[in-house]
C-alpha positions in Angstrom: 0.0 0.1 0.1 1.4 3.5 -1.0 2.3 5.7 2.0 2.5 8.9 -0.3 0.9 11.9 1.3 -2.3 12.7 -0.6 -2.4 16.3 -2.1 -4.8 18.6 -3.6 -4.5 21.8 -5.6 -6.4 25.0 -5.6 -7.2 27.4 -8.5 -9.1 30.6 -8.9 -11.5 30.9 -11.9 -9.9 32.7 -14.8 -11.6 35.9 -15.8 -10.4 35.9 -19.6 -10.4 33.4 -22.5 -6.6 33.8 -22.4 -6.6 33.0 -18.7 -8.8 29.9 -19.2 -6.3 28.6 -21.8 -3.4 29.2 -19.6 -5.1 27.3 -16.7 -5.6 24.4 -19.0 -2.0 24.1 -19.4 -1.2 24.6 -15.8 -3.7 21.8 -15.0 -2.1 19.5 -17.4 1.4 20.1 -15.9 0.1 19.6 -12.2 -2.0 16.5 -13.2 1.2 14.6 -13.1 1.1 14.9 -9.4 -2.1 12.9 -9.2 -4.0 15.1 -6.8 -7.0 13.8 -5.1 -8.9 16.8 -6.4 -8.5 20.3 -7.9 -10.7 22.9 -6.1 -11.8 26.1 -7.7 -12.6 29.2 -5.6 -15.8 31.3 -5.6 -16.0 35.1 -5.5 -17.4 37.2 -3.0 -21.1 36.9 -2.9 -20.9 34.2 -5.8 -19.4 36.9 -8.2 -17.5 34.3 -10.2 -20.2 31.5 -10.0 -20.4 30.8 -13.6 -16.6 30.8 -14.2 -16.3 28.5 -11.3 -18.8 26.1 -12.8 -17.0 26.2 -16.2 -13.6 25.4 -14.6 -15.0 22.6 -12.5 -16.8 21.2 -15.5 -13.5 21.2 -17.5 -11.7 19.6 -14.7 -14.3 16.8 -14.5 -14.1 16.4 -18.3 -10.5 15.9 -18.1 -10.9 13.1 -15.8 -10.0 14.7 -12.5 -12.2 15.2 -9.4 -13.2 18.8 -9.0 -14.4 20.5 -5.9 -16.1 23.8 -6.3 -16.0 26.4 -3.5 -19.5 27.5 -2.4 -20.1 30.4 -0.2 -23.4 31.4 1.3 -23.0 35.1 2.4 -25.3 37.5 0.3 -27.2 34.5 -1.2 -30.5 32.8 -0.6 -31.5 29.2 0.0 -33.1 29.0 -3.3 -30.2 30.2 -5.3 -27.8 27.8 -3.3 -30.3 25.0 -3.9 -30.1 25.8 -7.7 -26.3 25.6 -7.5 -26.3 22.3 -5.7 -28.7 20.7 -8.0 -26.4 21.8 -11.0 -23.4 20.3 -9.4 -25.2 17.2 -8.4 -26.4 16.7 -12.0 -22.8 17.4 -13.3 -21.4 14.5 -11.2 -19.6 16.8 -8.7 -19.1 14.8 -5.5 -17.0 17.2 -3.4 -17.6 20.8 -2.2 -15.7 23.3 -0.1 -18.4 25.0 2.0 -17.5 28.7 3.1 -19.3 31.6 4.7 -17.5 33.9 2.1 -17.1 37.7 2.2 -19.9 40.1 1.4 -19.0 42.2 -1.8 -18.5 45.8 -1.2 -21.5 47.9 -1.4 -23.8 44.9 -0.9 -25.9 45.2 2.3 -27.8 41.9 2.2 -26.0 39.3 4.4 -28.0 36.4 3.0 -30.4 33.7 4.4 -27.6 31.7 5.6 -25.1 33.7 7.5 -22.6 31.2 8.7 -20.7 28.2 7.2 -22.2 25.8 9.6 -25.8 26.8 8.4 -24.5 26.2 4.8 -23.1 22.7 5.7 -26.5 21.9 7.4 -28.4 23.2 4.4 -26.2 21.0 1.9 -26.8 18.0 4.0 -30.6 18.5 4.3 -30.9 19.2 0.5 -28.4 16.5 -0.9 -28.0 13.9 1.9 -24.5 12.3 1.8 -24.0 13.1 -2.0 -21.2 15.5 -1.3 -18.0 15.2 0.5 -17.9 18.6 2.4 -14.7 20.4 3.1 -14.7 23.3 5.4 -12.1 26.0 6.4 -9.9 25.9 9.5 -7.8 28.7 10.9 -4.8 27.5 13.0 -4.0 31.2 13.7 -7.6 32.0 14.1 -10.0 33.8 11.8 -9.2 37.5 11.9 -12.8 38.4 12.6 -13.1 35.9 15.6 -13.8 37.4 18.9 -11.4 35.0 20.7 -9.6 31.8 19.9 -12.3 29.7 21.8 -15.1 31.4 19.8 -13.2 30.5 16.6 -12.7 26.8 17.7 -16.4 26.5 18.6 -17.3 27.9 15.3 -15.1 25.3 13.6 -16.8 22.5 15.8 -20.2 23.6 14.8 -19.3 23.3 11.1 -17.9 19.6 11.7 -21.2 18.8 13.8 -23.2 20.2 11.0 -21.9 17.5 8.8 -18.5 18.4 7.3 -16.2 15.5 6.4 -12.9 17.2 6.5 -11.2 20.6 6.7 -8.6 22.6 4.8 -6.5 25.2 6.8 -5.6 28.8 5.9 -2.2 28.8 4.9 0.6 29.4 7.7 4.4 29.2 8.2 4.3 28.4 12.0 4.1 24.7 12.4 3.3 25.0 16.1 0.2 27.0 15.2 -1.2 23.9 13.3 -0.1 21.3 15.9 -1.6 23.3 18.7 -4.9 23.8 16.8 -5.1 20.1 15.9 -4.5 19.2 19.5 -7.2 21.5 20.7 -9.6 20.1 18.0 -8.9 16.6 19.4 -9.5 17.8 22.9 -13.0 19.0 21.6 -13.7 15.6 20.2 -13.2 16.8 16.6 -12.1 13.8 14.7 -12.2 14.9 10.9 -9.0 15.2 9.0 -7.6 18.6 9.1 -5.5 19.3 5.9 -2.8 21.9 6.1 -3.2 24.6 3.5 0.2 25.3 1.8 1.1 28.7 0.0 4.4 28.5 -2.1 6.4 31.7 -1.9 7.2 33.4 -5.1 7.1 37.1 -4.4 7.6 38.3 -0.7 5.9 41.8 -1.3 2.7 40.1 -2.6 2.7 37.5 0.1 3.2 40.1 2.8 0.1 42.2 1.5 -1.9 39.1 1.2 -1.0 37.7 4.7 -1.6 41.0 6.4 -5.2 41.1 4.8 -6.2 37.5 5.8 -4.5 37.2 9.2 -1.8 34.8 8.3 1.3 35.3 10.3 4.8 35.5 8.6 7.2 34.9 11.4 9.6 37.8 12.1 12.9 35.8 11.1 11.3 34.9 7.7 10.3 38.6 7.2 13.7 40.0 8.0 15.5 37.4 5.8 13.2 38.0 2.8 13.6 41.9 3.4 17.4 41.4 3.2 17.1 39.9 -0.4 15.7 43.1 -1.7 14.8 42.7 -5.3 16.7 39.5 -5.8 13.8 37.4 -7.1 15.9 34.2 -7.5 17.2 34.3 -3.9 13.6 35.0 -2.7 12.3 31.9 -4.6 15.1 29.7 -3.4 14.6 30.6 0.2 10.8 30.3 0.0 11.3 26.8 -1.6 13.5 25.8 1.3 11.2 27.3 4.0 8.0 25.8 2.6 9.4 22.5 1.8 10.8 22.1 5.3 7.4 23.1 6.8 5.9 20.3 4.6 8.4 17.7 5.6 7.6 18.4 9.2 3.9 18.4 8.6 4.2 15.0 7.0 6.4 13.7 9.9 3.7 14.9 12.4 1.1 12.8 10.5 -0.7 15.7 8.5 -3.6 13.8 6.7 -2.6 15.6 3.3 -1.3 18.9 1.8 -3.6 21.4 0.1 -1.5 23.7 -2.3 -2.7 27.2 -3.1 -1.3 27.3 -6.7 -2.3 30.8 -7.6 -2.9 29.4 -11.0 0.8 28.6 -11.5 2.3 25.2 -11.9 5.9 25.8 -11.2 5.9 26.6 -7.5 3.7 23.6 -6.6 5.7 21.3 -8.9 9.0 22.4 -7.4 7.7 21.6 -3.9 6.3 18.2 -4.6 9.4 17.3 -6.4 11.5 18.4 -3.4 9.3 16.4 -1.0 9.3 13.2 -3.2 5.5 13.6 -4.0 5.8 13.8 -7.7 4.8 10.8 -9.6 
């Protein structure tokens, strides 16, 4: 029996025909890694819904398992029901269920306001048809009132019927291990798969991390800053840091690795080759 760590890979839906063509090439390169599934994100308030559907349909047609993201914020039960029926009839078997972010300028919070309510709704509408992934936050959701509130919110999603979870990316191994131990203490037994963000550009990563609440440890920041505009040094150091993190996660028994590809093949391929996860 193979002991290879399972992987999954995330894309965002392309906005143009050129982007869609590029993503096909990226997918074909990443397919050699034999991921369990490719996931496709869903814009704020469902703003990319049609492009998400097109992307997952192409992934399914190419013979891979696809997992569309589905958010509930700013939506109605009827609309979500329609999307679920469409995915069911297309043979989709896995969904990433998220609260999502309300688009700017939109005041309607939606009929389902939290991810656990969305998970409950999916189960009520479709039974066990879908494997439901939910989000987890080892460094806690930036809008959570406290770490305990965030942990209990995660527990509610699991109790509502989630099968497994994918974490926000992180670079502090202890944050993941502590979160995993806290979940175990709460009786949460679903697999919690670490989200892995390859590092290609430090300036972009820093902006993104500040916005989503993911910590870049001070020693990493200082080292990246010391490289200045040396993009080759930044990529090499980023590959070292993230591959070491992945090695330690695998050694600690992480149930898989979920790569945030940013619609690029190179960084994820390089990591998987370094880790011995390439076919």
